[in-house]
N, C-alpha and C positions, 0 to 999 in steps of 0.2 A: 710753851711760849718760847719762841726763838729769840736770840739776841742778834740784832742787825745794826750795823753802823754805816754811816755815810762819811767818807773821807774825800773832801773836795780840794781842788787846787788847780793851778794851771798845768802842772806836770810838763814843763817846757824846757828840757825834757825830764821825764821821770828818772830818778837816780837811786842809788843804794840807800840813801838816807830815807827816802820815802818808803822803801820796802822795810827797812829796819823799824821805822815808826809804826807802820801798819801791823807788822808781826808782833810788836810789843803790845799793841792794843788787843790783838787777837788773844794773846797769851793771858794778859792780866784780867781781861773781862770775859774770857771764854766765849768769844764771839762765834756764832754759827756762820755768819756771813759779814764780810766787809765790802761795801760797795764803793769802789774807787770812781770818783766822778769828776773828770776834767771839766773845767768851766769853759763856756764859749767866749766869754769876755767878762773880766772881773771889774766891778765898780771900784774896787780898791787899788787897781793897777791900770788906771785909765791911760797912762802914758806909755804903757808897755805893749809892744806889738808881739803877738803870740804866733807861734808856728801854726800851720793849718790844723784845725780841730781833728780831722780824720787821721792825720799823722800822729797827733798826740794820743788819740784813742788807741791806735795800733801799737805805739811804743809801750803804752801801759799794759796792753794785753800780752805783748811779748815778754815784758819784764815780770809779769805775775803769773804766767802760765803754770809754774810749778808750785804755786801756793793755792791749795784747793778752796780755802775760805774766801778768797778774793774774787770778786766779779767786777768787771769794768763796765760802766754805764755811759751811754751817750745821751742821757736825759737832758742835761744842760746844753751840750753842744748842739743837740737837735732843735733847741728853741730858737737858735740864730738871733739871740738878743742878749742884753746884759743879764748876767746870772746873779739874781738876788737870792741869797740863801734862804730867806724866809719863805719864798714861794716854793723852792725845792723841798723844804722841810714840811710844808703843808701837804704837798703831793706824797711825800714819804709817809706821813702819818695816815693819809687816806688809803695808801696802798697796803700798809702793814698796821692796821688798827689794833690788833690783838697781840702784837709782838713787842718786846722790849727794844726801844729805839735809842740809838746813840748818834751823836754828831761829834766828829773829831776836828779839832781846830788847833792851830799853832799857838804857842805861848805868846808870841809877839802880837798875834791878832787879838788875843784876850785884852791887851792893853787898851785897845780902842773898840772893843766889842759893843760897848754901850752906845757907840756912834753909828753902828751899822743900822740899816733900815729894818725896823721892827725886830730887834733882838729878843724882845719878850715872847714873840711868836716862836722863834727858834727854840728858846728855853722851854716853852710850853710843849713843843712837839717832841723833844728828845732830851736825854741825859747828855750833858756836854762833857766831852773828854778832852783834856788839854795836854798837848805835847810839850815836853820839857825842852828848854833851850840849853845849849852848852853853857856851862858856868852860870846857870840861871840863879837868881836871888829868890830863895824859898820864901822869905818874909814878904818880899814885894809881890810875888805870885799869890800868896795866901791873902794878902791885903786887897788885891784886885778882885779875887774871887768873892771875898766878903762884901766889897763895895757893890759888885754886880747883884749879889743876893739881896742886898738892901734896896735895890732899885725895882726888882721884879722877882717873882718866885722862880727858882732855878735849882737844878741839881748839877753840880760841877765837880769833876774828879780829875786828878792828874795822872797821866800815864807814866808810870815809873820806868826808868832806864830807857827812855825813848829818844834822848838827845843823840844826835849824830852829826858830825861835821861834814856837810855836803851842801852845795849850792848850785842850782841850775845856771845861774849867771856865771859862776866860776867855770863850770863845765863848758859853756859856750865860748868863754874866753880861751880856755885851754884848747878847744877844737880849732879856734881861729889861729892860735899861735903854733900849734903842732897837730895838723889834721891827720897825720899818719899814725898817731898814737892814741889809743883809747884811754881817756881819763880814768884814774883809779876808782872814782866813785860812780862811774857809769857802767851799767851792766853791758857785758860784751855783745850780747845779742841786740841790744838797743843801739850800740855804736855801729854795728853792721847794718842795721836798718837805716840809720842816719846817713851812712856812707852810700848805701845803695840808692837812696832816694834824694841824695844831694841836699840834705837839710842843713840849715845854719851855715850856708855858704860853702859847703864841701863839694 
């Protein structure tokens, strides 16, 4: 039985924090494969305009090419519609029925996970792995996990040492303020791709 995780997000752009978090999950849960899946359009970020999906896919591939366990998927971007996680997870379960399945989500997302569309289906399809936030409150996180488990059957674990100070929004602001310098939390190869393709106003 293989251990396979889905790690979704906008990745706009992907940064060193995303890579740190992914590698923390791979180490702790001994994942055979981590599928990084950029969203086409997130229902939780309706007011955010994303960079072109093909560019975000390519930046993810560039950033992860040296990490053999990571594969970048265009499953959600190829749908050309709102990316609802429960649909993705149903497809994930159908594709890997005999494998151990995981779904990676941010600690901030856990705060309103019960408000997502069909969170019970997500929990039914995979073991949920929660990324730590910097200076996160352990008691609050554990209380939220217990509250979710009381709502529907679920297996939820925390990815230890996964917190990393990095923000795609901050990176875009830094690129706007100083386009000639690669932000510290942005992989150099991704910065070069951004410059070559004139993304984010460069």
